[in-house]
C-alpha positions in Angstrom: -3.5 -10.7 9.3 -5.1 -7.7 7.9 -4.7 -6.0 4.8 -4.2 -2.5 4.6 -4.9 0.2 1.6 -3.7 3.4 1.0 -6.6 3.7 -0.8 -6.4 7.7 -2.2 -3.9 7.1 -4.7 -4.0 3.1 -5.3 -5.2 1.9 -9.2 -8.4 0.7 -9.4 -7.4 -2.8 -11.0 -5.2 -3.2 -7.9 -8.1 -2.4 -6.2 -9.8 -5.1 -7.2 -7.0 -7.9 -7.0 -7.1 -7.6 -3.5 -10.9 -7.7 -3.1 -10.7 -10.9 -5.1 -7.9 -11.8 -2.8 -10.0 -10.6 0.6 -12.8 -13.4 -0.3 -10.0 -16.0 -1.4 -8.6 -16.1 1.9 -11.2 -14.2 4.0 -9.1 -12.0 5.6 -10.0 -8.6 6.7 -8.8 -5.7 4.1 -9.6 -2.3 5.0 -9.3 0.7 2.5 -8.4 4.0 4.0 -8.5 7.2 1.8 -9.9 10.7 2.8 -12.7 10.5 0.3 -15.4 7.9 0.2 -14.3 4.9 -1.5 -16.8 2.3 -2.5 -16.6 -1.4 -1.9 -18.4 -4.3 -3.4 -20.7 -6.3 -0.4 -18.2 -8.5 1.9 -17.9 -9.4 5.4 -14.0 -9.1 4.7 -13.7 -5.7 3.0 -14.0 -2.1 4.5 -13.0 1.6 4.3 -12.8 3.9 6.4 -12.8 7.8 5.2 -10.1 10.1 7.0 -10.5 13.8 7.6 -8.7 15.7 4.4 -5.7 16.7 6.1 -2.1 15.3 4.7 -1.1 12.4 5.4 -3.9 11.9 7.2 -4.8 8.4 5.4 -0.7 7.6 5.9 -1.2 8.6 9.9 -4.4 6.5 10.1 -2.8 3.2 9.1 0.2 3.5 10.8 -1.6 3.4 13.7 -3.8 0.8 13.1 -1.8 -1.4 11.6 -0.5 -4.7 13.9 3.0 -6.8 12.9 2.1 -9.0 10.8 -0.3 -7.1 8.6 0.0 -5.9 5.4 0.2 -2.8 4.1 -0.7 -2.1 0.2 0.9 2.1 -0.8 3.3 3.6 -3.4 4.2 6.0 -0.3 7.2 5.4 0.6 7.1 6.9 4.5 3.8 5.1 5.1 5.6 1.8 4.0 8.6 3.0 6.6 6.3 3.3 9.3 4.3 -0.3 8.6 7.5 -1.9 8.8 8.7 -0.5 11.7 5.7 -1.8 13.0 6.5 -5.2 12.5 4.0 -5.4 8.9 5.2 -6.2 5.7 4.3 -3.3 2.7 3.9 -4.1 -0.8 4.2 -1.5 -3.8 0.8 -1.5 -5.9 3.4 -2.8 -8.9 4.5 -5.4 -7.0 7.8 -4.4 -5.2 8.4 -5.5 -1.6 9.9 -3.3 0.7 11.6 -4.6 3.9 14.1 -3.3 5.8 16.4 -3.6 3.9 15.6 -1.9 1.3 13.6 0.7 3.0 16.2 3.0 4.2 17.6 3.6 0.6 14.3 4.4 -0.7 13.2 7.0 1.6 16.8 8.4 1.1 16.2 8.6 -2.8 12.6 10.0 -2.0 14.4 12.5 0.0 17.4 13.9 -2.9 14.3 13.6 -5.7 11.9 15.9 -3.3 15.4 18.6 -2.7 15.8 18.0 -6.8 11.8 19.1 -7.0 12.2 22.2 -5.0 15.0 23.4 -6.0 13.3 23.6 -9.6 15.0 20.1 -11.5 12.2 19.0 -13.6 12.3 14.7 -12.3 9.4 13.4 -14.1 6.7 11.3 -12.1 6.3 7.7 -11.9 5.8 5.2 -15.6 1.9 4.5 -16.4 0.5 2.0 -15.0 0.5 -0.6 -16.8 -0.4 -4.5 -17.4 2.5 -5.8 -16.4 2.6 -4.0 -13.1 -1.1 -5.2 -12.7 0.6 -8.7 -13.0 3.5 -7.8 -10.9 1.2 -7.0 -8.1 -1.3 -10.1 -8.2 2.1 -12.6 -8.5 3.3 -11.1 -5.6 0.0 -11.1 -3.2 -0.5 -14.5 -4.2 3.0 -15.5 -3.0 3.1 -13.6 -0.3 -0.8 -13.5 1.2 0.2 -17.5 2.3 3.9 -16.7 3.7 2.2 -14.4 5.5 -0.5 -16.4 7.0 1.5 -19.1 7.5 0.3 -21.4 5.4 
């Protein structure tokens, strides 16, 4: 089991939680981004820099992810790609994507894109908060042992 992070938009607070979790669980954590990402020295933590193309990091994660891996992303199409390959996907706010909810999330995303393209102001996501950080940490603490079978 490996953890993959869509690192371009991942909040630093979540990266810090993931760094500690990778060390504690002794699981490989890979941050994928189209710009350099600083990581602490660790045999479990690495970064991959991809080209600056649209969705290049997402495409690389989907290419490399294996069944049972965990992908941390707020990108719904990336989460759908990970789930299609048998991986788990977790939002940085602590929401677990699943085969049961990903189709609805893709449909909502498509609707919001259509509204924005027609000129409707839809706003963006709420500011990342301490409660979001706590929700992610709690979900990760429960999810890692479950994925690893312990």
